[in-house]
MIDOSE-1310 file (N, C-alpha, C; in nm, 2 decimals, decimal comma, always signed):
residues 74
miad	+9,34/+0,40/-22,35/+9,39/+0,51/-22,36/+9,37/+0,56/-22,20; +9,29/+0,56/-22,11/+9,29/+0,64/-22,00/+9,37/+0,54/-21,87; +9,35/+0,40/-21,89/+9,43/+0,33/-21,84/+9,56/+0,31/-21,83; +9,62/+0,33/-21,99/+9,76/+0,37/-22,02/+9,82/+0,53/-21,95
lvgd	+9,73/+0,65/-21,94/+9,78/+0,74/-21,91/+9,78/+0,73/-21,69; +9,69/+0,65/-21,65/+9,68/+0,63/-21,52/+9,81/+0,57/-21,49; +9,79/+0,45/-21,58/+9,94/+0,39/-21,54/+10,06/+0,46/-21,55; +10,08/+0,54/-21,65/+10,23/+0,64/-21,65/+10,24/+0,70/-21,54
nvgd	+10,09/+0,73/-21,50/+10,10/+0,86/-21,39/+10,13/+0,79/-21,21; +10,09/+0,67/-21,22/+10,08/+0,61/-21,10/+10,29/+0,56/-21,12; +10,33/+0,50/-21,23/+10,47/+0,52/-21,20/+10,59/+0,60/-21,20; +10,52/+0,71/-21,25/+10,63/+0,82/-21,27/+10,64/+0,86/-21,08
cagq	+10,49/+0,85/-21,04/+10,51/+0,91/-20,91/+10,54/+0,79/-20,79; +10,55/+0,69/-20,83/+10,61/+0,56/-20,75/+10,76/+0,58/-20,79; +10,84/+0,60/-20,91/+10,96/+0,60/-20,90/+11,03/+0,72/-20,83; +10,91/+0,85/-20,83/+11,00/+1,00/-20,79/+11,01/+0,98/-20,64
cadl	+10,92/+0,85/-20,56/+10,94/+0,86/-20,44/+11,03/+0,75/-20,41; +11,08/+0,67/-20,53/+11,17/+0,60/-20,44/+11,33/+0,63/-20,48; +11,32/+0,75/-20,57/+11,45/+0,82/-20,59/+11,49/+0,93/-20,41; +11,35/+0,96/-20,42/+11,34/+1,05/-20,32/+11,41/+0,97/-20,15
fesi	+11,34/+0,88/-20,14/+11,35/+0,79/-20,02/+11,51/+0,77/-20,03; +11,55/+0,71/-20,15/+11,71/+0,67/-20,14/+11,82/+0,78/-20,15; +11,78/+0,93/-20,16/+11,83/+1,04/-20,15/+11,84/+1,07/-20,02; +11,73/+1,04/-19,95/+11,74/+1,06/-19,79/+11,81/+0,98/-19,75
saei	+11,80/+0,86/-19,73/+11,90/+0,77/-19,67/+11,98/+0,71/-19,68; +12,07/+0,80/-19,79/+12,23/+0,78/-19,81/+12,26/+0,95/-19,73; +12,15/+1,01/-19,74/+12,21/+1,14/-19,65/+12,23/+1,12/-19,52; +12,12/+1,03/-19,49/+12,14/+0,99/-19,33/+12,27/+0,93/-19,30
isam	+12,28/+0,80/-19,35/+12,38/+0,73/-19,36/+12,52/+0,79/-19,39; +12,54/+0,88/-19,44/+12,66/+0,93/-19,50/+12,72/+1,03/-19,33; +12,58/+1,06/-19,31/+12,57/+1,18/-19,20/+12,65/+1,10/-19,09; +12,58/+0,96/-19,06/+12,64/+0,87/-18,95/+12,76/+0,82/-18,94
ilgg	+12,79/+0,79/-19,07/+12,95/+0,77/-19,12/+13,06/+0,91/-19,10; +13,02/+1,01/-19,13/+13,10/+1,07/-19,11/+13,13/+1,17/-18,93; +12,98/+1,19/-18,88/+12,98/+1,22/-18,71/+13,08/+1,07/-18,66; +13,06/+0,98/-18,68/+13,14/+0,82/-18,61/+13,29/+0,93/-18,64
tfah	+13,29/+0,89/-18,77/+13,47/+0,92/-18,81/+13,51/+1,03/-18,74; +13,43/+1,16/-18,73/+13,54/+1,27/-18,66/+13,49/+1,25/-18,55; +13,40/+1,17/-18,47/+13,44/+1,15/-18,30/+13,50/+1,05/-18,29; +13,57/+0,96/-18,39/+13,68/+0,89/-18,34/+13,81/+0,93/-18,37
eaql	+13,79/+1,03/-18,44/+13,93/+1,11/-18,47/+13,96/+1,18/-18,37; +13,87/+1,25/-18,31/+13,88/+1,32/-18,22/+13,90/+1,29/-18,09; +13,91/+1,10/-18,09/+13,95/+1,07/-17,94/+13,83/+1,09/-17,88; +13,68/+1,08/-17,88/+13,61/+1,12/-17,77/+13,54/+1,01/-17,70
piea	+13,51/+1,00/-17,58/+13,45/+0,89/-17,52/+13,34/+0,86/-17,59; +13,30/+0,66/-17,57/+13,19/+0,64/-17,65/+13,06/+0,68/-17,62; +13,02/+0,79/-17,52/+12,90/+0,82/-17,50/+12,89/+0,91/-17,63; +12,97/+0,99/-17,64/+12,97/+1,11/-17,73/+12,98/+1,09/-17,88
kagf	+13,07/+0,93/-17,94/+13,07/+0,91/-18,04/+12,90/+0,84/-18,08; +12,88/+0,78/-18,00/+12,71/+0,76/-18,02/+12,67/+0,87/-18,02; +12,65/+1,00/-17,93/+12,58/+1,14/-17,99/+12,59/+1,14/-18,14; +12,73/+1,12/-18,19/+12,74/+1,23/-18,33/+12,68/+1,07/-18,39
ilfp	+12,68/+0,96/-18,41/+12,64/+0,85/-18,49/+12,45/+0,92/-18,46; +12,42/+0,88/-18,40/+12,25/+0,91/-18,37/+12,20/+1,06/-18,38; +12,28/+1,13/-18,41/+12,24/+1,28/-18,42/+12,15/+1,26/-18,53; +12,20/+1,27/-18,69/+12,11/+1,22/-18,76/+12,00/+1,15/-18,79
llih	+11,98/+1,03/-18,69/+11,87/+1,01/-18,70/+11,72/+1,05/-18,61; +11,81/+1,15/-18,51/+11,75/+1,22/-18,42/+11,67/+1,35/-18,51; +11,73/+1,40/-18,60/+11,68/+1,50/-18,62/+11,57/+1,46/-18,73; +11,58/+1,34/-18,82/+11,51/+1,32/-18,90/+11,38/+1,26/-18,87
svdl	+11,37/+1,16/-18,75/+11,25/+1,17/-18,66/+11,12/+1,23/-18,59; +11,23/+1,43/-18,64/+11,19/+1,52/-18,57/+11,12/+1,55/-18,71; +11,14/+1,54/-18,82/+11,11/+1,59/-18,90/+10,96/+1,50/-18,96; +10,99/+1,36/-18,91/+10,85/+1,28/-18,96/+10,79/+1,31/-18,89
iast	+10,79/+1,37/-18,77/+10,66/+1,40/-18,64/+10,61/+1,51/-18,68; +10,69/+1,61/-18,74/+10,64/+1,76/-18,77/+10,54/+1,71/-18,89; +10,59/+1,64/-19,03/+10,53/+1,63/-19,11/+10,41/+1,53/-19,11; +10,40/+1,44/-18,99/+10,26/+1,42/-18,95/+10,19/+1,50/-18,87
isvf	+10,24/+1,57/-18,80/+10,10/+1,71/-18,73/+10,10/+1,80/-18,86; +10,14/+1,83/-18,94/+10,08/+1,92/-19,06/+9,99/+1,85/-19,13; +10,06/+1,73/-19,20/+9,93/+1,65/-19,28/+9,79/+1,67/-19,16; +9,81/+1,65/-19,10/+9,68/+1,66/-18,98/+9,60/+1,78/-18,97
cv	+9,68/+1,87/-18,98/+9,62/+2,03/-18,95/+9,59/+2,02/-19,08; +9,64/+2,01/-19,20/+9,60/+2,07/-19,33/+9,47/+1,97/-19,35
C-alpha cells in the first residue's frame, strides 16, 4: 500500500512538471513567432528582427538565473 501511494505521488509530480514545461515552452515559441512576424511586417532590419525573436529567450534565461539564486538562498 505504501509503495502504491509513493508511486502515485511520483507519477503525479512528474506529470505536473511535464505539463508546466510544455506550457512554458509553448509560450516562448509563440512569443518568438509573434515577435518575428511583427518585425517582418514592420519591415525592420535583420538586426531588429533577431532582437524581437530572441527577447523571450533572454527573459526566461534571466528567470532561470533568478530561480537558481533563490534556491541557493533558501
